[in-house]
N, C-alpha and C positions, 0 to 999 in steps of 0.2 A: 730522694723525693724532689719533684719539681716545685718551683715556686707557686705554680698555679694549683698544685694539689693541696687540698685542705684536709687536715686530719682532725677529726673530732672523736672523742675529746682530745685536747692537746696534751702532748707529753706521753710518757710511757703508760701502758695499760696498768701496770702494777701500782702506780701512784693512785689511780682511781679506785682500786680495791681498798687501799689504805684510807683514802678520803671517805669512801662510803662507810667503812667500819667506824671511823672517827665521828662522822655525822650521826650514825646510829647510836653510838655511845653517848655523845653529847645530847642527842634527842631524848634518850632515856633519862638522863639527868635533868633536862628541862622539864620533862613530864613529872618527875619526882618533885621538882621545885614547885611546879604549878599545883600539884595535888596537896603538898604540904602547906603552901601558901593559903589555899582555900580552907584548910583545917585551922590555921592559926593566923588569920588575916591581920589582927591587931598587932601581934608580935612582929610580923613581916613588915607592916607599914611603919611601925615605930622604929624598928631596927634599921630600916632603909634610910631613915632620916639621919642616921649616924655616919653614913657614907659620904665621901667627898665626890659629889657629882661633877665638880670641875675637873678632877683627875680623870674620871670616866670619860668625860667629853673630850678632853685633850687627847687621851689615849685613842679614842675613836678617830679623831682627825689624823693622828699619827699613823695608824694602821691603814686608813683609807688612802692617805697620801703615799705611803710606802707601797701599797699595791699599784697605785698609779705609776710610780717610778719603775716598778718591775715591768709593767705593760710597755712603758716607753723603751726600756732596754731591749725587751723582746722584739718589739716592732722595728727598732733600729737594726738589729741583727738580721731579721727576716727580710728587710727591704733594701738593705744597702751593703755594698762590699767595698766602700772607699777605705783608704788607708787609716783614717781616724775613727772609723766605725767602732772598733773594739774599745778605744779610749773613751768615746762618748757613752757607749752602752755600759761599760764598767763603772763609769762615774754615776750613772743613774742607779746602778745596783748598790754602789757605795752609799748613796743617799738613802736608799731603802734600808740598808743595814743600820745606818745612823738613826733613822726614825724608829726602827724596830728595837734598837738598843735603848733609845730614850723611853719607849713604852715600858721596857723591862725595869728601867731605873725608877720611873714613876710608880710602877706596881710595887716595887720593893719599899719605896717611901710610904706608900699607902698601907702595905702590910705591917710595916714597922709602927706606924701611927696607931693602927688598931691594936697591935700587941701591947704598946705602951699604955693604951687606954684600958687594958685588961680584957680585951675582946679576943676570943679565940674560937676554935671549932666547937667547944662545948658550951659556949655562952647561951646559945639557943638554936632552934632549927634554922632560922634565917641565916645566921652566921656560919652554921655548919655547911649549908649549901653555898654561901658566898665564898668561903675559903676553898671548898672542894672544887667548885666550878672555876674560880679565878686562878687558883694555883695550877689546876690541870691545864687551863688555857695558857698560863704563864710558861709552863714547860713546853707547850707546843710552839709558842713564840720563840723561846730559847732555841729549840731545835730548828725552827725556821730561819733564825738569824745565822746559825751555823751553816745551814744549806745555802743561804744567800752568800755567805762569805766564800763558800766553795765555788758558787756560780761566778762571783766576782773574780776570783783568781783565774778561773778557766776563761772567762770572757776577756780579761786583760791580756792574756797571751794568745788570743785568737782561736781558741778551741772551737767555739761556735761560729758557724757560717750561715749564709743565706740558705744553703741546702742541707745543713746539719745543725739543727738547734733543738732537737728533742730533749736533751738534758736540761737546757734552759727552760723550756716549756714545762717540763716535769717539776722542777723546783718552783717555778712561778705558780703552778697549779696548787701545790702544797701551801704556798704563802697566801694565795687567795682564799683557801679554805680557812686558814687561821684568821684572816680578816673577816670572812663571813661569820665565823663563830662569835667573834667579838661584837659584830653588828647586831647579833641576836642577844648576846649576853648583856651588853650595855643597857638597853631599855628594860630588859627582863629584871635585872638586879637593881639598877640605879633609879629608874624612872617610873615604871608601871606601878600603879597603885590600885 
């Protein structure tokens, strides 16, 4: 593929099937959350006050920043073939991995706090959805970090080039989906009243 050729959507077609399936699945869960919230608005509002909004906000910043780092890495590979390109791009990916890992650590701390407070899936409908949605998303972030680590290793050794970067775009597309889902989850669960 020439540099002037634009391929949309970026990455492999198969990842877009996975992304659409994931978005439909999360969309159904979001609708279930909205319907249940309407039925039990007081329980949802009161339970929401027990969440750590600061953790949710920090996690939002972490994932948005991490997506920015992946964009930087991808653009460096797509636009430049200098000798240090792979080193610079791999460092951006490493930063994305670090921020994604920090997201996971904060979620584990948050889950632990809720568990220690005696809050779990069976506490009420709000917390059932809270744990279902956030643990499901947590697993997607975990898989995303593994994918990013694979991209990091391949980028570091120069696997991706200006003319061959579909694998990098495929992994980046998945990571952006994970970020998008959190951008919807954060206000839905932590803020909206």
